[in-house]
N, C-alpha and C positions, 0 to 999 in steps of 0.2 A: 620579535620576541615570541617564545613558543609559549602554550600551555603546559605545567606542568602539576605532578602530585607533592610537590612542596607545600601546598597551602596547609596550613593550620585545619587540622579537624576542629567540626564542631557539633558539638556534643557527641562527639564519637562517628560523624561522619563528614566525608571529605566532599568534596564538586566529584572526584572520580566514583566514590559510592553514589551521589546521589544520579551520577550520569547512568549507572547501568539499571539502576531501580526506575530510571526514567524506560532506557531501551527495553525493559522487562517487562512494563505496561504497557506501553505500546503494541509489543507482540502479543500480549494476552487478549487486549481488546481489539486487535485486528483480527486475530482469528477467532476469538469469540463471538464478535459481531457478524463474522461471516456466518459462523453455524447459526447466529440467529436469523441471518435473512434467509439461510437456506431452509431452517425447518420451516418459518413463516409461509413460505413460498408452497412450501408442501400441503396447506390447506387451501393456496390459491389455486391450485389445479384440479380440488375437488368438487365436481360438477352435483352431488350429491348436497353440499352446502347451500344455504340459501343465498343470495347474492349480499344483502347485508353481512353477514358475517364474512365472505371472503374479501369485501369491500377492508374489513376491520384488520382481516391480515393482510392485507396489498401496503395500510399505514401501518401497519406493525414494521413490514420490511421494509417501508421505507423510511421509518423513524430510526430504526436500527442501522440501518445501512452507514450511519452517519459517522459510525466509529471508525469503522475498517477505512473510509476516505481519510479523515482526519491522522489517522494511524498512518498509513500509506505516507501521506506528503512530510510527516514528522518522523519518521522511520530515519530515513537519510541524515538531517542534523545532528539527530540524537547520535546515531552510528558515527558520524566524522566528530561529536563532542568528545566521545566514550575512546576514539583512538589517541585522538590529540594530549588526555589528559591520563593515558596508560602508556605503560612501558614498551610497547610495540608501534606507537606511534609519533610520541613527543618530540621527535627528533625532527619531523618532516609534517608537522601540521601547526603554522604560525596563528597566533589568535585574531589576527586578523581576518585568515582564511576560513575560521570557523565563524566568526563573526559574519562573514559574506553568504558563507552557505546558508544560516539562520537566517539573516532577512531576504533571502532568494525564497526561501521556501514557506515564510510567511507572507511572502507576498504571493506564493501559489495557493497557500492555503487558503487567503482571501478570496481568490477565483471558486476553490473548490467548493465553498460555503456559502457564496453567492449562487454558482450555480445550484448548488443543493435546495436553498431557502425561495430563490427568486429566477430560477430556468425557465420560465413559462413566460417573463416578459422580454420586449425586443433588447434591451441591455445583458438579460439573461441569457438569452441564445449567442450576443457576439461572446458573452465572456465562456460561452461552452465550447465553443471555437479556440476560444485565445486558451483552455486549458488544455485543450486535445492536443495541441500546438504546442503545449510546455510536455505534454506524456509523449509525445514522439522523440521531441530531440530529449526528453530524459531517459528513452529507451536504448535510443542510439547512444549516447554517452554510457550509461550503465553498461551495455554487451560491449561496445568497443572497449573501454576501460577494462571492463571484468573479463573479457579474452586475452585484451594483451598480458595484463598480470597471471595468468593461467599459462600463457604459452613463452613470457619471456623470463630468462633467468634471475635478471634483478633488477626490476620494473622499476625505474624511474631514481636509482640507485638504491632502491633498499634491497639489505642483503640477508633478510629473517628469513626468504621465502614466501611470501606472502601470498602464495597462489589460495591460500583458505579466502582472504580478502577478496580476491578477483572473484571466488566461485559466488561470495554472499553477495558482490556489485553483479553480475550475472545473474541469482536467482532474483535480487529485486529489482533489476530490468525486465525478467517473463513477468514477475508479478505485477507491474506497470501496463505489459501487453494486453497479459491476460485481463486487465480490468478494462483497456481499453476494445477489445475483443467483446467481451461480456456485453458493454455498451451497445456494442456495433450489434448484438444478434437480440437486443432486447427493443430494438427499435420499432420492433409491431407490436412489443407488450403492449404498451398505452393506448393506441387507439384501438386493438382487440379489447381489452378491460372497459375502456369506454363503450362498445358498444354493449360488454353485457350487461354496466350498471343500467344505461339507458332505455334498450331493447331487447334485456332479456338473454339468456341463454338458448343457444342454437349450436348444432354440431361446427356449424363453420367457424364458429367464435370459438368455440371449446379447443379446437384443433388449433386455431393461431394461438391463442393464451397457452396451449400445451406444448406445441413446437418452439415459441419462443422460449418458455423458462428450461426445457427440458436441454435447446440447444446450448444453453448456456452451462449446462454440467461439466464436460469437461475442461474448460476453463476456469471453474469454479474450483475440479479437483487439482487443478493442475495450480492455482497459488496458493492452495493448502500445502501442497506439496514444498513450494518454492518456498514458502515461511519458515516452514519447518527445515528444511537445508539450511537456510540462512541462519536460523536458529542453532543448530547443529553447528555449523560451520564457525561462527561465531563464538560459541562455547570450550569446544574442544582446538579450534587454531589446527589441524591436522598439517601435520609436514614442517612447522615453525621451527628454526634451527636455535636462533638466540636474539636477545633484544639488540636492537640497531642502535 
């Protein structure tokens, strides 16, 4: 059984319209949340501010960061739903497949939220490692599938030239990869900021904090670009020939 657009509209809306709305909301909160994290980090880097003020900035940065984490996870099942309900993929996405993608995404989301709220606990550290394994798998899958769809003429039997979708999956995989690299770069931030709070500012501590945050910036900018690329490809769908 396939999902279609044939469902009767409810008060002027149907499932396809709602899936578009969800996809847009996830895009906005992902990019907007990332901008909030970036802006908050600017205050953490200011040695002229008192330590309590910088601690508040760090708490704000951590609090705002939950939105991009959630949006990253839900972006894929939201996109799959949008494809299944739309004219480009309704013949290729079965209802059971969409349900399976959502179930897997919600399991991943539980791990992400647990890591975010209880990452310092023993179980939280186990969940962190599992989350990283999921991300490595997602990066590999998205880059492989996306690259395949870009290179092959009729990938998976699709005849509408879905290279735009392959590019979107590839961009999504690069976003996940960028997040993993940011996490790796920030490993020294926690201990350095802990020293700042407990022992005060020193040139060594400030250098560690500055290097940790600034070394993430190329990956942060890369994620922003890839999110915009994914949005552009999803809206314009360049090269699409006809409905499959």
